[in-house]
N, C-alpha and C positions, 0 to 999 in steps of 0.2 A: 504494500500500500504506500502511496506517495504521501508526502507531508505537505501541509499548506505553505505556499510560498511566503506568506507573511511571517511564518515562524522561522524562516531561514535568515537569521541575522548574523551569520558568520561565514567566513571563507574557509573551506575545508583544508585541513593540513595535508601535506604530500602523502602521508601514510594512511589517510582516511579512506574509507570505502568509496570507490567511484559509483557503486551501485548499492543502495541501502539494503539491509537484510530482508526487509519486508517485500521486496520486489523479486527476490531470487526464486526461480521456478522450482516447484516441488520435485524432489529427487535429484536435483543438480548437486554434484559433489566436486566440481572442478574449481579452479582458482577464480577468485573475484578480483578484478583490477583495482589498483589503488589510484587515488586522485592524481598523484604525481607521476604515474607510470607513463612511459613514452607511447604506449598503446593501450587502448581499452577494448578488450574483447566483450562483445555483447551476448555471448553464448549463454550466460546464466539467466538471461531474460526469456529464453525460448521455452514456451509452454507447449504441451501437446506433442503431436507428431513432429518429426524433424523438419525444420525449414533451414534455409541458409542462414548461418550466423555470421554477422559482419564484425569488423574490427575498425575502430577509429585510431588511425596512426597520426599522432599529433605532430611528428616531425615533417609531415607533408603539408602542414598549414603555414602560411606566412608567419615568420617569427614575431613580427610586431603585434599580431592578433592572437597568438596562441593562448596567452593567459586569460584574455577576455572570453574567448570562445570556450576554453576549457571549463570555466565557471558556468557559463550559460548552458553548455551541454550538460553539466552536472544538474542544473536546475531542470532542464528539459526531461531528464531521466527520472529524477527523484521528487520533484515538486509539482503541485497542481496549481493552476492559476485560479484566482477568485472567480466565482460564478458570474460576477458582474462583467467579466470579460466577454461572456457569451452574448450579452445584450446587443442586438443588431447584427449578429453574425448569422450565417446560414445554419440550418438545423444540423448539418453534419459536423459542425465544430464542437470540440470537447475541451475540457480544462486540462486534459493530458493527451498525449499521443500514444498510440499502440507501440509495443516493442518493435514491430516490423517497420515503423515509420521513423524511428530514432535515427538510424544511420542515414537514410535518404535526406532527412531534414538537416542534419549536421553537414552533409556533403553540399547541400545548397548554400548553407552559411559559408562553407569554405570557398565556394565559387565566388560569392559576394566579396569575401575578404581578399581573394586573389585579384579581383578586379580593382578593389580599393587600393591594394598594394601597388598594382601596376599604374594606378592613377596618382600615386604620390601620397596617399593617406596612410596614417600610422595608428589610428584608433577608431573604434566603432562610434565614439562620441562625435566624430567628424561627419557622421551621416546626417545631413540636413535634408530638407524637402527637395532641394535641387539635386543633391547627390542621388537620392533614391529615384528621382524622376529620370536622371541620366541613365541609371542602371536599368530601369524598366525599358527605356528606349533601346539601350544596348541589347537587352534580351530579345526584344521584338525585331531588331535589325539582323539578328543571327538566323532568322528564318524558323525559329522554334514555333510549334503550334500553340494555339491559344491555351489549351489545357495545361501544357507544360509550363508556360509562363505564369499561369494562374497559380500553380502549385508553388512556384518560386516566391511569388508575392505573398502567398499565404504563410510560407515558412519565415519570411522576413517580418510579417505581422506578428507571428508568435515570438520571434527573436526580440522585437520591441516590447511585447507584452511581458515576457519573462524579465526583461531588464527593468521596465518601469514599475513592475509590481513587487519587486524584491527590495528589502531594506538597504541594499548596497548597490544602487544603480550605477551604470556606467554613464548614462545620459544619452541614450540613443533617441533620435528624434522620431516622433510619430510619423509613420509612412503617409504620404499625401493621398494615396488611394482610399484611405479610411474616411477621409472627409470629402473628397472630390468624386468618389466612385471609381471602381476598378476599370470600367470599360475603356476610358481614355488611355490606360496604361497597358492594354492587352491587344494582341494582333486580332485580325478578323476571326470570327467564329468558325468552327467546323464541328462536325459530329464527333463524338467521343464516347468512350466507355463501352459497356457490354453491348449496347444497342448498335454500335458501329462495327462490331466484329462481323466479318463476313461469314455466313454459314458455309459449311462444307457442301460442295455441289453434290447432287444426287448421283452423278456419274462416278464420283469417288466414294461417297458415303455408302452407297448400296453394296458394292463388293467388299468394302472394308468391314461393314457390319456382318456380311455373310461369313467372312473368314474369322472374325472375332467369335461369332456364335458357333461356327464349326469347330474351332479349337476348344471352346468351352464345353460344347455338347458332345462332340465326337472324339476328339483327340486327348482330352484331359486325363482320362483314366490311364491311358498308356503312358503319358508323360509323367504322371504322378508315380506310377509303378517304376518307371525308369529312374526317377529321382531317388526313390527309396533304394533301388538296387545299387545305384552309384554310391549312395551314402554307406551302404553295406560294404561295398568294395573298399572305400576309403578307410572305414573303421577296421575291418578285419585285416587288411594288408598292413595297416599301421601297428597292429598288435601281434602280427605273426613273427615268431622268433626264428632264428637260423637253426635248422636241424638237418641231420644227414638225410632224413626221409624227404624233407622238403627239397633239398638240393637234388636228390635222385629224381624226384618227380619233375623238377624244372628241366633237368637234362633230357629226360625222356620227351617232355613236351616240345622243347626246342629242336631236338633231333627229328621228331615226327614232322614238324613244320618244314625244316630244311629239306628233308628227304622228299616231301611232297611238293617242294617248290612254292610253298605258301609263305607270303611275307608275314612277319611277326606283327601282333597287334600294335597299333600306334595310336597316338593322340596328338591333337593339334598343339603346337608350341609356337605361338606367334604366327608368322607367315610360313613356318615350316612344320614338319611333323617329326615326332620322336617316338621311341619305344614307350609303350604304355606299361611302365614298370609295376605300378600298383595293380593294374588289371591282371598282368601276368602273375604277380604274387598271389592274388585272389584265386586265380584259376588253378594254380599248381600247389599252393600251400608253402611255397618258398618265401623267405623274407625279402623285403625290398632290397636290402643290402646284397643278398645273393644274386638277385636279378641284375643289379648294377655291376656286380663283379663280372658277370657273364658278358655284359656290354663292353666292359673295359678290357678284359683279358681272356675271356672264354673262347673256346673253339668256334663259337657262332658269332664272334664279334662283328664281322662284316655283315652278316645276315641281320643282326639286331640294329646296327647303325643305319642300315637302309630300310628300316621297318616302315611300311606304309599300309599295313593290313588293317582290317576292321577290328573293332573291339566291342562287339555287341553286348549290351547289358539287358536288352529286352528283345526277344524274337517272336513272342506270341502276341500279335497285334489284334486288339479288339475293335478299334475304330475303323469305320468303313466310309468310303466315298463311292457312291454308285455300286454298292455291294462288294467292293474290293478293299483289301487292307490299304490304309492311307500311306503306309511305308512298309518295307520289308523287315526292317529292324531299327532299333534306336541304338546308335553308337555311343560309347563312353564320352566322346568329344562333343556329341550333339546335346547332351543332357542340359548343360548350363544355358546354351542359347535357347533351347526349347522351354526351359523353365522361365526365362525372361519373356519369351513370346507368350507363354501361358498367362503370366501375370499381366502382360500388356493387353491381351485379349479380354481378360477379366475386367481390367480397368475400363476399356472401351465399352464393354457391355454395361457396366454399372453407370458410367458417366452418361452415355447416350440414352439409355433406357430409363433413367430417372430424372435427369436434368440437374443433378447436384453440381455445385461449384467445385473446382479442383481442390480447394482447401478443405471443403467438407468431406470429400472422398478421402483425402489424406488423413482425416481425423476419425474415420470409421474404425471401430474397435472390434475385437473378437467378441462374438455373442450379440452383435448389433442387430441381427436378423433372426430372432428365435422362431422355432416352429410353432405356429398357432394351434390352439385346440380346434378352432374352426375358422373358416374365412381365409382371407388373403394373408400372405406374409407382409410384414411391415418392417421397415428399416429405421432404427432409432439412431439418430446422428446428432452431431453438435454443430451449431452455427457459429462461424467465426467472423465473417465480414460485418454482420449487423449485431454482434454480441455486445450488449451494453449493461452496465450495472445500474443500481438505483439512482446514481448521480448522473447517469448519461454518459459515463466514460467507457471506453472500449475494454472488454474483458479478453485478454490475450489467450487464455486457455479455452475460450468458447463457452457457450451455454447450450443446454439441451434444446433441440428443435421442438417447437410447440406441437407441430403436427408431423408425425412420422411419414416417411416416403412409402408409397405402395410399391411392392416388388413383384414383378412377374417371374415366372420360373427360371428363365435364363439368368436373371440378376441374382436370384437366390443361389443358383448353382455356382455362379462366378464368386459370390461371397464365400460359399463353402470351400471352394478350391483354395482361395487365398488364406482362409482361416487355417488350412492344413500347412500352408507354406510359410506363413508369417512367423518369425522367430520371437516376436514380442507382442505387446498389447495392441499396437496399431496395425491394421491390415496392409496399408500402403505406406508405411513409414519411410521407406527408402525411395518412394516414387514422387520426388519433388517435381514440379512442373517441367523444369528444364530437363531433368533426367527422363521423365516419361515422354516428353516430346521426341527425344532421341530414340527411345525404345519404339515409339510408334512408327517413326521413319524406317527403322530396321525391320519392324514387323511387316510393313507394307512391301518392302523389297523381298523379304522371305516369302510372304504369301503370294506375291506375283510370280516369283520364280517357281513356287510350288504349283501354282495354277497351270503354268506352261508345261511343267513336267507331267502333270496329270492329264494333259490334253484338254484343258478347260480355259481357253483364251478369253472367253466372255467373263471370267472371274478375275482377270488381271485387274489390279487396282490402279487406275490412271492417276497421273499427277493432278492435283487440284489447281484450277486456274487462279485461285487467290493465294496460292503459296502453300507452305508446309501445313500439315494437319496437326494443330496444337491442341492441348487439353482445353484451352479456354474457348474453343470453337464448338465443342460438342453440345453445350447447353443451348447456344444460339441455333444450332442446326436442328436440335430437337424441336424448338419452337417453330422453326421454319417448316418442318415436316407436318407438325400438327395443324398449323395454320393453312398450309398450301397443298397438302397431299390428301385428296379424298380417301377415306378409309383409314386414316390414322398414320402415325409415324412409322409403323413397321410393315408397310405393304410389301416392301422388297423382301423382308425376312419371311413373311407369310408365303410369298411366291416360291421360296425355296424349301417350304415345309418345316420351318423351325418353330412356328407358333400357330395356334388356331386363331381364326379370325375373331371368334368371340372373346378370346383372351385379350387380343390386341385392342378390341373396341372397349372392353372394360378398363384396360389400362389407360387408354387415351382419354376416357371420360373422367378419370381421377387424377390425371397427371398434371393438371393445372396448378395443384397445390405446390407452392414454392417457386413457380416461375410465371405466375399470372401476369405480372407487369411485362415481362419479356414476350409472353404470348400475345398480349394486347398490342404491343408494338408490331410484332410480326404479322398479326392478322390485319392491322391497319395498313401496313405496308403492302400487303397482298391486295387489299381493297383499293388502295390508291393506285397501284400498278394496273389493276383491272380497269379502273375509271380512265386512266391515262391511255390505255390500249384502245378502249372504245372510242375515246375522243380522237385519237390519232387516226384510227381506222376510218371513222366516219368523215373526218376532215379530208381524207384522201379518197373519198368517194364510195366507201363501203356502205352497204345498207344493213338494217337490222330488222328482224322479224320476231314474231312470237307474242303471246299475251302480254308480256311485260316490256315490249319494245320501247314504248314511249317513256316508261319509267327509267329504262336504261339510258336513253338519250338525255333525259333531264339530269340524271345523276352524273353522266360523263361530262356535262358542261361545267361541273364544279372541279374537274380534275386539276386545272392549273392552280387552284387554291392550295392543294396539298402536295404539289410536286416538290420533292426534296425536303419537306417540312416535318416529316414524322420521325422524330428522334427520341422523344421522351414518352413515358407511359401516359402522362397527362394529355399530350398532343394526340396520342393514339386513341384514348377514350373519347376525345372531342369528336373524332371522325366516327368511331364505332357507335356512339350514342345518337347519331343522326340517322333515323330509319330510312330516310329517302335516299341515302348514299350507300346502302348495304347491297353491293353488287359483288358476287363471287364467281370467279371463272372456274369452270369444271371441264378441263380439256379431255378427261377420260370419257365424259358423257357428251362431249362436243356441243356444249351450250354454256350459257351464263345463268346464274340464279340471281334475280333481283328480289331479294328476300323480304317477304312480309310474313311474319309468323302466323297470322290468322288465315293465310291462304296456302301455307306450306303443306303439301301432301307427304313430305318426308317426316314431319313431326305431328302426326295426327293425335297422339295421346298426350304429349306434354309440349308446352310452349318453350322454345329455346331461343337464345339470343342469336344463334347462327344456324345455317342449314346443315343437314347431314348429306354431304355431297356424294356419299357412296350409296345413297338411297333415293336418287332422283327418280321421279315418276313422270313419264312422258306427257301426261295430261295436266300437269301442274300449271297454274296460272302465273307462276313466278319465272317462267322460262323465257329467255330471249336468245337469239342467235345472230351472229354476224355472217357476212359472206364467207369469211375464213372458216367458220364452223361448217358451213355447207360444203365447202371444198374438202374439208377433212372427212365428212360423211361420204362423199363420193369416192374419195381415195380408199377409205375403209371398205366400202362396198366392193370396189374392184379387187381388193386384196382377199375378201371373203369368197368371191366368185372364183378367183384363181385357186384358192385352197380347196374349194368344193369339188374340183375336178379329180382330186387324188384321195378322196376319203369315201368310206362306205355310204350307200344311198341315204339311210336315215339321217346321218350327220350332214351329208351334202344338201339334203332338203332344208335342214334348219339353217345352214349357212346361206343358202340362196334366198330363203325367206327373210333373213336378217338383212341381207344386201338390198333386197327390194324395198324393205321398210326404210332403210337409210336413204335410198335414192328418192323415195316418195317424200320424205321430210325435207330433203334438200331442194326438190322441185317446188314444194309448197313454200319454202323460204323465198325462192326466186320470184314467185307470183305475189307474195304479200310484203316483200321488203319495203322499208321506207328509208329515206335519206334525210340529211339535215334540212334541205330546202323545204321538205314537206312538213316539217315540224315548226317552221317559223311563222 
């Protein structure tokens, strides 16, 4: 717990704690830095699962400012500002900062002092209104985005507040943006935050999810058994003593390999391979030392030095792909990479199919998803990003989430897998975002290579057009699929037989908990895109037909109002709460839904805020179609007729009937279509 800044009427001695005892994380038993140390490690502040711990190196700060900043940094860590400081500040401001923000804040102070030092200043007391104004212009002139500059100005505001609130002030001037407003000191605005994160494209997310589910559902049992076998090899070989019987068995084993012209078992060693001494020890009962002696001086020395043979730890493969074993065996050298791929697949499954933030996944503990007596599995987790105490300050160790996550069966299995593999309390303790991002890229390469080897080129994972697939993008992608993909977020997985449709529908209906703001934004973006598409199409001469045609035209005329403006949840709700603008594109059904709940045939029993696009009824009065939809219908009709030639008669009849129906609707569109001029 921090102390009130008003109580700090002293300057800490060099041997005083740089971090007060009440702030030390539970279970931490490492060194705590002293106030006068050249470096302050912040590791003792880290609560919960592992995150990167940072160190403040004071010799990297301008010499003239070191003493002043050292004291202010000590206050930043250990003291809380008076609550009066929060008056007039945005709601996200707190009297203290979270442990994860201490190092970034001090680094922003260092950058300020480096600029001051280069400008000829020697003390923070020389920071006047004009100096701060020049620094803000300096930041804007470097091309930094608005959000980044805003964070710097906020850190300087806290620097001033810490100085002016403590009994031993340096005399830093109040920053001018507090009285004049921040806009004049910031670059032009841009979208930022979670809502600006690009979703992973369906072309990439589809096969990535398929491979993650395949590894979790089909390969995991084999990989787990291989991990156990490798552990047995390591344990037994390490305990095996040197005995005459073991040596005799080793010689017979090597003699048999050499006589048959079979290379000795090997294992990967960097970019090369070497003899698998521990594996051979396990197979023969000889000690590792006896195996190494044969490599160095035995009669099979050359044979062992050129070893490149397999070292299978599992040959009975249970997992299948199209009825065939997914691999012939699992080699000793493959176990660690496969273990990493299994953890990665479990992470992708949990992240994408729940919508948890990366930090929340990292904080999942063993036992977080108990087996229920009845009903669905629930995941009990901790919230970190929005965890606040009664005083409104951030709680670094997180707080229990008010509403648990609903877990469908692949998520439950993924958690059970990692529970078996996790060596400690937290399931994904070692999977920090940077590490997991690297693992995901390696998983994509491995899965794509595997797809090619299995003759499944359609399951190769293509590169995403927006860049690397990072953990921060899964949550946004989930919202994208719920908002824009009829039938729910897991349609691709259902296609490959991994889940039942009923299960996915039940999940999608409950998955808004925890990501509702993000879903509102994504749904609003989808509606805005649809309105813009209608407006552009009709401006370029397309017509629209259907019972809701005029309502669609009216809604599309508002498209320019929302172009590029949907960034926050509040803006999203402003659009979604306007019933006259509720237009949803449904490319699978080749139509648009101009949604009015009282007319919707997809929701006959209950009234909903949005349509069920997977349950469109052709006679619904909410339907509208563009020329492009009619073109799609004719294209689909031609495809069905082509397919009908090569199938049995009953199926051929159904395909031709469907094709005739599509052409009839397309022709009806041509006869009844209206254009902009007719609505004026």
